[in-house]
N, C-alpha and C positions, 0 to 999 in steps of 0.2 A: 409261674404261679401267681394268682391274685386272690385276694380275700373274697369270699362269697358272702353276699348280703341278701337278706330277704325280709319282706314285711308281709305279715298275714293279718287280715282284718276278719274278726269273727263276731257275730252277733251275740254269742254266749260269753264272750270275754267281758269281765266286769271292770278290770283295770289293765292299763298297758304293762308290758313286760319286756325287758331287754335281756337277751340271753346270748352268750357267746360260747361256742364249743370249739376247743382246740383239739386237733388230733395230735396225740403225744404217744410216747412209748409206754407200754404196759409193764406190769411186774414180770411177765414172761420174756419181754424183749429188751428191757432197759439194761444199761450197764449196771454193775453193782452200785447200789445206793441211789440210782437215778429215780426209780419209782418212789422210794421212801422220801426223797427230796420233794417230789411233786405232791405227795400225800401231805407232807408237813407244810408246804407252801399253801395248799388249799385250806388247811386248818388255820394257818397264820392269817391268811387274807380274809377268809369268809366262813370259818367254821361255826361261829356263834356270835352273840352280841358283844363279846369282848374282842372280836377280830378287827383287823385294820380297816377293811372296807366298811364295816358297820360304824365304827367310831368316826371315820372321816365323812362318809356319804350320808349317814342317817343322823348322827349326833352333832357333828361339827358344822357341816355344810347344809344340812337339812334339805338335801335333794331327793332322798329316797326314803321310802317307808320300810323297805326290806331289801337286803342284799345277801349274797352268799357265794361260796365257791366250794367245789368238791372235785375230787379226782376219782374217776371210775377206772381203776387200773387192773382189775381182775379179769383180763382178757388174754386170749392167745396172741392176737395181733395188735393193731393199734388200739390205744385207750383214749379216753376223753378227759380233758380238764375243762370244767364248766364254771363260768361266772354268770351270775344273774342279778338283776336289780329291778325293783318296782319303784317308779318315780312317785314322789308326792304330788298331790293335785297342783296343777299349774306348771310343773316342771316337764320339759320335753324329753323324749327319749334321747335325742341328740345331745342335749346338755348333760344328761346323766351319763351317757356313754363317754363323753369327753372327760368328765370327772373320774369315772372308773378307770379310764386309760391312764390318767395322770397318777392315780394311786398305784397302778400296776407298773408304770414307768419308774416310780420312786422305789418300788420293791426290787426292780431289776438293777437299779443304780447303786444301792447301798445294802449292806447286810442288815437283816432284821434286828430290831431292838432285842437285847438278850432276854429281858423279862418276858416279852411277848412270845419269843421263840420257845422259851422254856415252858410257858403256859400251853402253847399249841402242842408241844410234844407230850406234856403231861396229860392233856385231854385225849390225845390219840391213844396213848398207852393205857390210860384208865378205861377207855372204851373197849379196847381189846381184852383187858383183864376182866371187865364186867361181863363181856360176851362169854367168857369161859364158865360163868356161873350157870349158864343154861346149856343143858345137853343138846338141845336143838340148835342153838346158836353155834356151839362148838362144832357140831357135826357139819353145819353149813360152812363154817370157816375152813375146815379141812377139805370138805368136798369141793368148795370153790377153788381153792389153791390147787388141788390135785387135777381138777378139770382143765386148768390152763397150763399144766406142765410143771408146776412147782412141787415141792415135797413137804412132808410133815415137818422136817427140820425148818423149812422156810416159814411155816406158820408159827412154830415155837420160837424162832429167833426174831420174828417181826418186832416185838416191843423193844428189844435191844438195838435193832437196826434203826428204829425211829429215834431212840434216845441218842444214837451216835451221829445223827445227821448234823453236819456243821452248818453254821450260818451262811458260809460262802456257797454251799451247795443249794441252799434255799434261794439265795440271790441268783445263782446261775440258772436254776429252774425257772425263775420268773423271767430272766433274760432270754431263755430259750423258747418262750411262748411266742410263736410266729403267727401274725394275723393272716399271712398268706396260706397258712395251714389251718384256718378256722372258718367257721360259719357264724355270722352275727345275725341274729334275728330279732325283729320287733314284732310283738303281738299287740294289736290295737283293737279296742272295741269298735265295731262297725259292721256294715252290711257285707263287706267283702266283694262289692261290685266294682 
Protein backbone atom coordinates (compact mmCIF):
# COMPACT_ATOMS: atom_id res chain seq x y z
CA UNK A 1 0.00 0.00 0.00
CA UNK A 2 1.03 3.57 -0.64
CA UNK A 3 -0.44 6.91 0.25
CA UNK A 4 -2.73 8.42 -2.36
CA UNK A 5 -2.21 12.08 -3.20
CA UNK A 6 -4.07 14.41 -5.49
CA UNK A 7 -4.14 18.08 -6.43
CA UNK A 8 -7.25 19.70 -7.86
CA UNK A 9 -7.20 23.19 -9.38
CA UNK A 10 -10.59 24.90 -9.57
CA UNK A 11 -11.40 28.36 -10.87
CA UNK A 12 -14.15 28.70 -8.24
CA UNK A 13 -11.79 27.94 -5.34
CA UNK A 14 -11.07 31.15 -3.46
CA UNK A 15 -8.41 29.82 -1.06
CA UNK A 16 -6.18 26.73 -1.06
CA UNK A 17 -7.18 23.80 1.16
CA UNK A 18 -5.35 20.77 2.51
CA UNK A 19 -7.46 17.76 3.42
CA UNK A 20 -6.46 14.27 4.45
CA UNK A 21 -8.97 11.47 4.80
CA UNK A 22 -7.91 8.31 6.62
CA UNK A 23 -9.85 5.09 6.24
CA UNK A 24 -10.48 3.82 9.77
CA UNK A 25 -12.84 1.53 11.64
CA UNK A 26 -16.42 2.62 12.22
CA UNK A 27 -18.62 2.32 15.29
CA UNK A 28 -20.00 -0.86 13.72
CA UNK A 29 -16.60 -2.48 13.04
CA UNK A 30 -14.23 -1.13 15.70
CA UNK A 31 -13.23 -3.06 18.78
CA UNK A 32 -14.94 -1.83 21.97
CA UNK A 33 -13.72 1.69 22.72
CA UNK A 34 -11.90 2.09 19.40
CA UNK A 35 -14.44 4.34 17.70
CA UNK A 36 -14.87 6.40 20.86
CA UNK A 37 -11.09 6.91 20.97
CA UNK A 38 -11.13 8.15 17.36
CA UNK A 39 -14.06 10.46 18.13
CA UNK A 40 -12.21 11.85 21.15
CA UNK A 41 -8.98 12.22 19.15
CA UNK A 42 -10.81 14.24 16.49
CA UNK A 43 -12.25 16.59 19.11
CA UNK A 44 -8.89 16.86 20.91
CA UNK A 45 -7.00 17.62 17.68
CA UNK A 46 -9.43 19.78 15.79
CA UNK A 47 -12.89 20.07 17.29
CA UNK A 48 -12.82 23.83 17.78
CA UNK A 49 -10.60 26.83 18.50
CA UNK A 50 -9.40 25.34 21.80
CA UNK A 51 -8.12 22.20 20.06
CA UNK A 52 -4.47 21.30 19.58
CA UNK A 53 -4.21 21.86 15.81
CA UNK A 54 -5.79 25.30 16.09
CA UNK A 55 -3.58 26.38 18.97
CA UNK A 56 -0.38 25.22 17.24
CA UNK A 57 -1.00 25.96 13.56
CA UNK A 58 -3.21 29.05 13.80
CA UNK A 59 -2.23 30.77 17.04
CA UNK A 60 1.40 29.77 17.68
CA UNK A 61 2.97 29.11 14.28
CA UNK A 62 0.57 31.34 12.32
CA UNK A 63 0.63 28.98 9.34
CA UNK A 64 -3.12 28.45 8.98
CA UNK A 65 -6.27 30.51 9.12
CA UNK A 66 -8.45 27.48 9.85
CA UNK A 67 -7.87 23.85 10.80
CA UNK A 68 -9.95 21.00 12.07
CA UNK A 69 -10.51 17.31 12.46
CA UNK A 70 -13.53 15.09 12.63
CA UNK A 71 -14.45 11.43 12.73
CA UNK A 72 -17.28 10.18 10.56
CA UNK A 73 -17.78 6.80 12.20
CA UNK A 74 -21.50 6.17 11.75
CA UNK A 75 -21.02 3.71 8.90
CA UNK A 76 -21.49 -0.03 8.40
CA UNK A 77 -18.03 -0.58 6.98
CA UNK A 78 -14.97 1.65 6.86
CA UNK A 79 -15.26 5.12 8.39
CA UNK A 80 -13.30 8.32 7.82
CA UNK A 81 -11.02 10.37 10.04
CA UNK A 82 -10.52 13.75 8.40
CA UNK A 83 -7.96 16.50 8.94
CA UNK A 84 -8.16 19.80 7.07
CA UNK A 85 -6.28 23.07 7.05
CA UNK A 86 -6.44 26.38 5.19
CA UNK A 87 -3.05 28.11 4.87
CA UNK A 88 -2.56 31.78 5.62
CA UNK A 89 -1.58 33.90 2.61
CA UNK A 90 2.04 33.20 1.68
CA UNK A 91 2.16 29.76 3.33
CA UNK A 92 2.44 26.78 0.99
CA UNK A 93 0.26 23.72 1.36
CA UNK A 94 3.44 21.64 1.64
CA UNK A 95 4.68 23.70 4.61
CA UNK A 96 1.29 23.48 6.28
CA UNK A 97 1.10 19.72 5.69
CA UNK A 98 4.51 19.17 7.32
CA UNK A 99 3.47 21.21 10.35
CA UNK A 100 0.16 19.33 10.61
CA UNK A 101 2.01 16.02 10.42
CA UNK A 102 4.34 17.16 13.21
CA UNK A 103 1.36 17.88 15.48
CA UNK A 104 -0.13 14.49 14.64
CA UNK A 105 3.21 12.79 15.30
CA UNK A 106 3.35 14.46 18.72
CA UNK A 107 -0.18 13.25 19.49
CA UNK A 108 0.87 9.71 18.58
CA UNK A 109 4.01 9.89 20.72
CA UNK A 110 2.60 11.09 24.03
CA UNK A 111 -0.67 10.96 25.94
CA UNK A 112 -2.76 14.12 25.59
CA UNK A 113 -2.64 16.80 28.23
CA UNK A 114 -5.19 15.85 30.90
CA UNK A 115 -6.99 19.22 30.84
CA UNK A 116 -7.23 19.26 27.03
CA UNK A 117 -8.51 15.68 27.00
CA UNK A 118 -11.10 16.44 29.68
CA UNK A 119 -12.26 19.49 27.70
CA UNK A 120 -12.60 17.44 24.49
CA UNK A 121 -14.64 14.77 26.27
CA UNK A 122 -16.84 17.38 27.95
CA UNK A 123 -17.51 19.03 24.58
CA UNK A 124 -18.48 15.71 22.98
CA UNK A 125 -20.75 14.68 25.85
CA UNK A 126 -22.38 18.12 26.02
CA UNK A 127 -23.06 18.00 22.29
CA UNK A 128 -24.77 14.62 22.66
CA UNK A 129 -26.82 15.81 25.60
CA UNK A 130 -27.89 19.01 23.81
CA UNK A 131 -28.88 16.88 20.84
CA UNK A 132 -31.41 15.15 23.08
CA UNK A 133 -33.24 18.46 23.57
CA UNK A 134 -34.54 18.21 20.02
CA UNK A 135 -36.97 15.43 19.07
CA UNK A 136 -35.67 15.57 15.50
CA UNK A 137 -32.02 15.34 16.53
CA UNK A 138 -32.77 12.52 18.96
CA UNK A 139 -34.64 10.57 16.27
CA UNK A 140 -31.71 11.09 13.90
CA UNK A 141 -29.23 9.82 16.51
CA UNK A 142 -31.21 6.64 17.09
CA UNK A 143 -31.94 6.13 13.40
CA UNK A 144 -28.31 6.64 12.45
CA UNK A 145 -27.14 4.09 15.00
CA UNK A 146 -29.79 1.53 14.10
CA UNK A 147 -28.98 1.88 10.38
CA UNK A 148 -25.37 0.81 10.92
CA UNK A 149 -26.22 -2.14 13.17
CA UNK A 150 -25.93 -0.56 16.60
CA UNK A 151 -28.62 -0.57 19.28
CA UNK A 152 -30.62 1.87 21.37
CA UNK A 153 -28.35 0.88 24.26
CA UNK A 154 -25.32 2.00 22.22
CA UNK A 155 -26.84 5.46 21.72
CA UNK A 156 -27.79 5.79 25.39
CA UNK A 157 -24.37 4.57 26.60
CA UNK A 158 -22.34 6.75 24.20
CA UNK A 159 -21.74 9.66 26.63
CA UNK A 160 -20.45 7.26 29.30
CA UNK A 161 -18.24 5.53 26.74
CA UNK A 162 -16.73 8.87 25.73
CA UNK A 163 -16.15 9.81 29.38
CA UNK A 164 -14.29 6.53 29.94
CA UNK A 165 -11.84 6.84 27.01
CA UNK A 166 -8.34 6.76 28.53
CA UNK A 167 -5.55 9.05 27.36
CA UNK A 168 -3.55 6.03 26.17
CA UNK A 169 -6.39 5.05 23.83
CA UNK A 170 -6.40 8.52 22.29
CA UNK A 171 -2.63 8.31 21.76
CA UNK A 172 -3.03 4.81 20.26
CA UNK A 173 -5.76 6.11 17.92
CA UNK A 174 -3.38 8.82 16.70
CA UNK A 175 -0.60 6.28 16.26
CA UNK A 176 -2.96 4.05 14.28
CA UNK A 177 -3.63 6.65 11.58
CA UNK A 178 -1.71 5.23 8.63
CA UNK A 179 -0.93 7.46 5.64
CA UNK A 180 -0.86 4.37 3.45
CA UNK A 181 -4.60 4.13 4.20
CA UNK A 182 -5.28 7.79 3.45
CA UNK A 183 -5.90 10.25 0.65
CA UNK A 184 -4.20 13.63 0.89
CA UNK A 185 -5.69 16.29 -1.31
CA UNK A 186 -4.73 19.82 -2.21
CA UNK A 187 -7.39 22.15 -3.57
CA UNK A 188 -5.83 25.18 -5.24
CA UNK A 189 -7.35 28.17 -7.01
CA UNK A 190 -6.63 27.97 -10.72
CA UNK A 191 -7.80 26.99 -14.14
CA UNK A 192 -7.36 23.24 -13.70
CA UNK A 193 -5.58 22.95 -17.05
